[in-house]
N, C-alpha and C positions, 0 to 999 in steps of 0.2 A: 666769800667768794661770788663775783660779778653775772650777773644774768645778762642772757645772750638772745640776742633772736637772727634766728636764720632766713633768709627769703629769698624768692626769685630762681633760688635754684628747680631743680627739676629730683624731689624728694621721695625715694622708695616707700612707700606706703601699701602696707601689705604686699600685692603682687605688681603694681603699680606707681608708676612714676608718675608724677602731679606736683605742681607747680606750687607751693603752697608753706606758709610760714612756716616754722617751730619756736617757741621760747621755750628757752633753758632754767630751770632757777634752783640753786643750790647743786646736785648732784644727777637731776632726774628734766627728762623733756616733764613738761608742765600745760603747755599748751600747743595742740596743731592745729590751725584756719587755714583760711585760704584771704584772710586780712591781713595787714602788716599794724603790726605792734611797736612798740617800745619799747626799749630794755638799754642799762646803759652800755651795752656792747650790740651795734646795728652788722652784720656784715650779710653782704650785699651780694648772692651767692649767683647770680645770673650766670649762664653758659654751664655752672658745674651739677654735678651729680651732688645728690645729698643721699648718704649712704649712713650702714650701720656699722658702727666699728667692727674689725676683723675680729673673729675668737678663735686662737690656737691653742689646739690643748693637746700636741706633739710638734716639741720645734725643739733639734739642737743643735742649731745654730753659733749656739754659745761657748761648743766647745772649739770652734775655731778660733776665739779671739781667747780662750783657754791655751789654748796648744794650738798656734797656725802653723807650725812645724812639730815634726816628730820629735820632741825632746827638747822642745824649748817651749817653755811655762812662763807665762803674765798671773799678774794678780788676779784673784778671782774677783774684784771691788772692781779694778778696772774693766775687764774683763763683760760683767755684766751691766755695768752703765750703760756701755758703749753696745751692748746686745740690745737694750732697754732704746735708743738712740736708734737701732737700726728698726727695730720694729715697731713704733711712732711711727714711724719716715715712710715704713711703706704700709702703714693703717693699721696694725693690729694695734688693738686697743688693751683686749684680753690675751695674756702668757702661760701658754704651759711648761715652764725650762723639763723639758724630757730629760733628765741626768741619770744613766744609766749604771748601775751599783751592779758590777760583773763578780767575781772570783778571781779576775787580773789585776795586777798591781798597776800602777800609772794612772794615765785619763779615767779610768772608769773603776777605779778602784773604790773601798769603802773610804779610807782617809776625804776622798775629793766629795766622793758624795755629803760626807757632814761640813766638810770645810763648804760645801755651793751652797745646804740648806743651811747651814746658820749665816751666811751670803745674806741670803734672799731675806732671810727674814729681820736681817740689822737694817739691810740696805731699802725695802718696799718702802717706805713712807719718803723717800729720792725717788721714786720709779714714776716717770706718766704712766705706763702701762701696767695696770693691774695683772701681778706677777705670782704666779701660783710654783706651786712642786708637785711634776709628775715623774714618779717616782718608777723607771725601767727597772726590773726586779730579774738576773736571769738565775733562772729555775737552781741551777746548778751552783748557785752561791749559797751553800747552806747553812755556812759558820752564819749568816748575817742575819739569818731566821729571828732571832731573838732581840735585833736593837732592829729591825722593821716594825716588828710588831706594838715595841711601845713606841714608834712614831706615829706607826698607826692608830694606835690609843690614846696619844696626848694632842690630835686633831693638827700632827704635823706634814703631811702629804693630803694632796689634792684631788689625783686620779693615781692610780696602782696600776703599773702593767706587768704580764709573765710573761717573761722572753726567754726563749730558748734559742741562743745559736752557735750548741756545744756540735751540733753534726757540720754547719759551714765553720765552721771551726775548726774539724776533724778534714775535710775536705780543702780547707785553701794550705793547712800543711805541707799540704801535696806542690801547691803553685805557687815558686819560688821570689815571687814579687809580693802576692799577698801575705806570703808570711815571714817575709822582711817587716812588711807595714806590720802588720798582728807583732811582732817580737818588736820592733821598735817602740811601737805607742804603751807595752807594758814597761821596757827599761830594762829587761831580764836580756840576759845572753841566752842565746840558741840552744845552748842544753838543758839550762834551766828552764824556758819556757817547756818543753816538753815534759820534764820530770813533771813540772805545774799542771798540765794536761793531761796524763797519766793519774796522777794523785786524784782528779776533779773526778776523770771518768769512772774512776772505781767507785765512787760511792752514787752510782747512778740507782738504783733501786729506792733509796732513801729522797726521792723528788720526788714524785705522786705525793707522799704524806706531808710533804714542807710545805708543795701549794695547798692543800687541801687545808692545813692548820692557818695559813696565808692567809686564803678568803673568807675565814671562818671569822678571822681579827679585824681585816678589812668590813668584812659586813656590818660585823658588829661595831666598828665606825663608820658606819654608815659612808664609806668612803668608793666610790665609785671605780669598778675596776674595768682591764681590758688581756684582749690576749692578741698576743703580737705575732705575726706571720702564720696564720690559721693554717693548716696542709688538710683540712678535710674535712667534710660535714660531722664526721664522729668528732673529729679533734674539737671542735667549734661545741658541740651536744656537750662535750664536758665536760668544758668551760662553763659554757652558760647555767647545765646544774650544781653550780659554787656560785651562785650569781655577779657571771662574769658576763656583760650583757652589751659590752662594744667588741664589735672586729677589729683588731689593727691591720690594716694592708693583709687579706687572706689571698693568697699565695694562686689560687685560682678561681675560676666561673663558678664552680662546681659549689663552692666553698660558703664562696659571696652570695649567690642564689639558696642556699640555706640557712643563713645567715636573715636575709631579708625576709623571707618563709617569716621568721619564729619573730622577725621582730627587733631582732638587733641592730642594733646604728652599727654603720662601716662604717670606718674611717680609708682612704685612701692618701696618696700626697698628691697636693698639687704640681710638685716639679714634675713626676708624671704626665701630668694632662699638659705643663708647658712643653715638653720636649716630647711630648709625640709617644712616650711611652716608658718603662720602668728603667732605669738603668739595671736592672737588673736580668731584665727578662721575663720576667711574668705579668702579672696583671694591668694589659692597656685599663687606665684609670678610667678616662671617654669612653670606651663600650660600658664598663662595668654602671656610668652614671647612666647611660643610655637606656643600659635596661633597666632605671630602677633598682640598681643590685649598690650603693652609695649615700649616703648622706652626709657625711663631713668631707672635707678638703682640709689637711695641714699643713703648715708649711714644710714640716721633715726635719731636710739640710738646708734651707733657701729659701729667709725669709722673705720677700719679693715675689714668691710664685701663688700666692692664694691670691693676690687682687690679681696678676696678669691673668691666670687658669681661669676666675670668673667674666673675664671678659674674652679669652681666648674660647669656652663653650660659647658661650652667645654667637662668634662670629664663624666659629663649627658649625651652628645650628644644631648642636646637641642638644641645649637648655637656652632661655632664654636667660638676658640676663637677671632677672629679680628670679629665678629659683635657682638662676648658678652663683647668685649672691647669697641666697640661704645654705650652703651648702658652705661658708666660712662665714656666716655668720650667727643666725635662729639655727643650723642645726649641732655644730659645735657645742653653743650655749646650753643649747636644750639635752646632748649626750653628758654632759659636765654638770646637769641639773643645777644651771645659772638661771633663773628664769627673771631674771631682771634684766637682761640685754638680749642680744642679737636681733632683736626689730624699732625702727622705730613707731613708737607709742607713747599714748601722753602715762603718766605713771611710770615708765620704764628710766634705767641707768642710760642720760645725756653721753651717751661714746657712738662720735659722729664724724664720719669724711665729706670732705667734700675733697671729689676728684672731677678733673678735667679730661674729659674722655676725646678730645678732638684727631688725638691722633689714632686709629685703627690698633689692635692690639700692646698699645703702650701708653695705658693709663697713669697719670703722675696724681698723685697726691698732692693737693694746694691746699692742707689744712686738716689735723686733727684735734676733735674736744674728747676728751677723756674725762668720763664723771664728771661730767661739766666745764672741766678746764680747758682753756685755750691754751694747748700745746707744744701744738704747731702748726707752724707758720711758712710756707715759701715761696709765695708772692703778692706779699703787700701790695705791690702797685697795683698787682691786678684785684684785688680785694681793697684798695685804698683810695684808683684815682690815683689821675699826677696833673699836677698843675695845671697842664694845656687841657686836660679835661677829666676833670672832674665829676669823681662820681661820691654819693651817701651811700663809703662799703659801713667803713666803720666808724661811728658816730658817739658824742654828746646826747644820751634824749635830752 
């Protein structure tokens, strides 16, 4: 790997932006100072922000690469490579693909979860982003329990979430348009889908014991756990008692407040911030952020959202950029137990973005360094200069 020097940019060091140079060697930041050093690659970041790489602990936009239309499948390796390009170009240097293993056949089936995990493991060396596996377990999917316990024990799962969309499924079955999308996703006939839902709900009494066993397996494997769409402080407390310390998308302020008071990590979706509210009509993320009830923003279903959300929070005077950026870098890194990234500091992993913020609310990622490698560059002319106006931007030392 080639050493890199970044100079003249406005770097986010702690809670301040300062014009300072950073030297990268191997995978790490080895020196931060105000002097201009030397390295085989020197990048002049004048006029650009130098920011920690984005950490995304919950993103399922890759599903659209796998199945861009209902019933239209593309190979998983093609989908994952394209998703990696999308993530990196939007500044995401650590990505947890949030794969749902449901009781449904089709896109969220066990077969798809297995193929996805195997493909991530096989292709991981090719990806520019540090790519990890976040398993979203539908709690009514009782038949998956034994295999998931094996995956946890084998260290194949990086984050483990408890999901329960059964009540929503039953409610949506009464809405023709939503029901049609659900049935199309599974590939079943309408009658077969009804029969399957009836069979699954008949086993509801067995769900709590299964959750307890899986939580115990995750604790033994030291895998961090999330609970999805917590409905009440009591629900959050019950999951916390089982070692589930991350509240993912609590659906009301009361639950988010209780989670914050208990010291839980709290995740909301960055698209919620960018769009000005939840597409489901639930909690408005920017309100929760303003009240201190959010520590992580995830891409959720749209990779550009984290980058856009940080600048939106700053522009709306909800948080200054440094604190807003922590929601997409330091906060998710801490929640996921990744102590080597999320901030620009000596000895930390060199996941670094160069961002052009000249146009309000439309930040543009100009370059991405991931684990010390320059993996993305969109504006070589700006960094390298032109014949008419040369700049010492990328030069041999």
